[in-house]
C-alpha distance (Angstrom), angle and dihedral (degrees) to the residues before:
residue distance angle dihedral
X1 . . .
X2 3.75 . .
X3 3.76 91.4 .
X4 3.79 90.5 50.8
X5 3.75 91.9 51.7
X6 3.80 90.4 49.4
X7 3.72 92.8 48.7
X8 3.85 92.8 49.0
X9 3.81 90.4 44.9
X10 3.84 90.5 57.4
X11 3.74 87.5 65.7
X12 3.85 95.9 42.2
X13 3.84 94.1 -103.2
X14 3.79 130.4 125.1
X15 3.76 134.2 -155.7
X16 3.80 115.7 -118.8
X17 3.85 105.3 -118.4
X18 3.81 95.0 -144.6
X19 3.77 96.1 45.0
X20 3.85 100.9 42.0
X21 3.73 124.2 77.2
X22 3.82 139.5 140.8
X23 3.72 113.7 -109.0
X24 3.79 127.1 -169.1
X25 3.78 102.0 -129.4
X26 3.78 139.4 148.0
X27 3.75 139.6 55.2
X28 3.78 100.1 -31.5
X29 3.79 96.1 36.7
X30 3.72 99.0 92.9
X31 3.83 94.9 46.1
X32 3.81 91.8 45.2
X33 3.83 94.0 50.5
X34 3.86 89.9 45.6
X35 3.78 92.3 55.3
X36 3.79 90.2 51.7
X37 3.79 91.6 48.8
X38 3.81 95.6 -110.7
X39 3.83 125.7 131.4
X40 3.75 132.1 -112.7
X41 3.87 119.1 -33.2
X42 3.78 114.7 -86.2
X43 3.78 120.5 -98.4
X44 3.82 124.7 -136.4
X45 3.72 137.6 -163.7
X46 3.80 119.4 -125.9
X47 3.81 131.2 157.5
X48 3.82 95.9 -6.1
X49 3.80 94.7 -49.2
X50 3.73 135.9 98.2
X51 3.83 107.3 -134.5
X52 3.76 115.2 -145.5
X53 3.84 133.3 -178.0
X54 3.78 102.9 -122.9
X55 3.69 139.4 168.7
X56 3.84 131.2 -126.2
X57 3.81 121.5 -130.4
X58 3.79 89.6 -95.4
X59 3.86 90.1 55.1
X60 3.76 99.6 -106.1
X61 3.80 125.4 134.6
X62 3.76 115.4 -87.1
X63 3.80 130.7 179.5
X64 3.87 109.6 -128.6
X65 3.74 118.2 -161.9
X66 3.77 115.0 -169.1
X67 3.79 126.1 -177.7
X68 3.84 110.5 -100.2
X69 3.85 107.1 -103.6
X70 3.83 93.0 -136.9
X71 3.85 92.8 53.6
X72 3.83 89.9 47.7
X73 3.80 90.4 52.9
X74 3.79 92.7 46.0
X75 3.77 93.1 52.1
X76 3.76 92.1 47.9
X77 3.85 89.0 50.4
X78 3.74 89.4 53.1
X79 3.81 91.7 49.3
X80 3.80 90.4 49.6
X81 3.80 92.5 51.1
X82 3.76 92.6 48.0
X83 3.76 91.8 48.1
X84 3.81 88.6 54.9
X85 3.85 89.5 55.3
X86 3.85 92.5 45.9
X87 3.86 92.9 43.3
X88 3.81 96.4 124.8
X89 3.79 99.1 40.0
X90 3.86 114.6 115.7
X91 3.80 112.8 -86.5
X92 3.78 90.6 -114.4
X93 3.73 91.9 60.6
X94 3.77 94.4 45.2
X95 3.86 88.1 48.4
X96 3.76 93.4 49.7
X97 3.84 91.5 47.9
X98 3.86 91.9 48.3
X99 3.78 91.0 48.2
X100 3.87 88.3 56.2
X101 3.81 90.2 47.5
X102 3.80 95.0 50.4
X103 3.82 93.7 42.4
X104 3.77 89.8 50.0
X105 3.77 92.1 50.2
X106 3.85 90.5 49.0
X107 3.78 90.0 49.2
X108 3.80 90.8 67.0
X109 3.83 103.6 25.6
X110 3.84 102.4 39.8
X111 3.82 96.9 104.7
X112 3.83 128.1 136.4
X113 3.79 115.7 -72.6
X114 3.84 92.3 18.0
X115 3.81 98.8 91.8
X116 3.82 92.1 111.0
X117 3.76 93.6 56.5
X118 3.84 90.2 49.3
X119 3.82 90.9 51.9
X120 3.79 90.5 48.1
X121 3.89 90.9 52.3
X122 3.75 92.9 49.1
X123 3.81 93.6 46.3
X124 3.90 92.2 50.1
X125 3.83 91.1 47.3
X126 3.76 88.5 52.7
X127 3.85 91.6 49.8
X128 3.78 92.0 47.5
X129 3.72 89.6 50.3
X130 3.79 91.7 50.4
X131 3.75 91.6 50.5
X132 3.84 91.2 49.5
X133 3.73 92.6 51.2
X134 3.78 90.5 50.4
X135 3.79 90.6 54.0
X136 3.73 92.4 58.0
X137 3.77 91.3 86.9
X138 3.83 137.4 15.6
X139 3.74 90.5 -132.6
X140 3.80 96.6 48.3
X141 3.75 113.9 135.4
X142 3.76 99.1 172.3
X143 3.87 106.3 160.5
X144 3.80 118.0 -131.7
X145 3.82 89.1 -119.1
X146 3.82 88.7 67.1
X147 3.72 90.6 48.0
X148 3.78 90.8 50.9
X149 3.84 91.1 51.5
X150 3.85 89.6 51.8
X151 3.84 90.3 49.1
X152 3.81 90.6 49.2
X153 3.76 90.6 49.0
X154 3.89 98.6 45.8
X155 3.78 107.0 24.9
X156 3.84 118.7 74.2
X157 3.77 117.1 -124.6
X158 3.87 115.4 -111.6
X159 3.84 116.5 -98.7
X160 3.70 136.3 155.8
X161 3.81 112.0 -94.5
X162 3.73 102.5 171.8
X163 3.87 111.9 56.5
X164 3.77 126.2 -159.9
X165 3.81 111.3 -68.7
X166 3.87 93.6 -112.1
X167 3.83 90.4 56.1
X168 3.85 90.7 45.6
X169 3.82 89.9 51.2
X170 3.83 92.1 49.5
X171 3.83 90.4 52.0
X172 3.76 93.0 50.1
X173 3.83 96.3 42.3
X174 3.79 106.8 42.1
X175 3.87 92.3 -174.7
X176 3.81 87.2 78.6
X177 3.88 92.0 59.3
X178 3.82 119.4 112.4
X179 3.84 110.2 -79.8
X180 3.74 93.8 21.2
X181 3.73 91.4 119.0
X182 3.77 92.2 60.2
X183 3.82 114.0 106.6
X184 3.80 119.7 -110.4
X185 3.77 119.2 -102.7
X186 3.84 110.8 -83.7
X187 3.76 123.2 -112.1
X188 3.80 125.8 -159.5
X189 3.79 116.3 -122.3
X190 3.75 95.6 -131.7
X191 3.78 99.8 39.8
X192 3.75 127.3 -104.9
X193 3.82 115.7 -13.2
């Protein structure tokens, strides 16, 4: 920590005392803490995600990034307030706007191991939309089945947009694909014998 403070100080920067701490995190963190009789590795929040030391189904270390709960609630609150203001717009306009909202949310938060949070966001947006549609009239009797159909039509389904970095690198640099190390077929200089 002292080395980090010194390095930042060389550039005229300071670490915020309340926002900076050392966290034991990574592949060996769980085993190291277990040997010392401590619980699971700590989590930390960074860039809108809670970072968690997780495990794959095969028992290997896996980084889990989950959308921060407070950010999820804040975004849903904004959607609710905006739906109130757009209450009497046509359903097509509301649906197109909500599609943009959900797609934009997925564009940032659709990382591996975060599919549940994406589904939760989409489900809550659908419920908020259903409530807003029912508030358009005192006599409204719109069944939830109709609201579900609207949500299925307008709101995109959750899917992972950002793959793990090694898969992204392989897609951008095809020489790393399987079989890329195999030599090309040979050609004779003078043509066929």
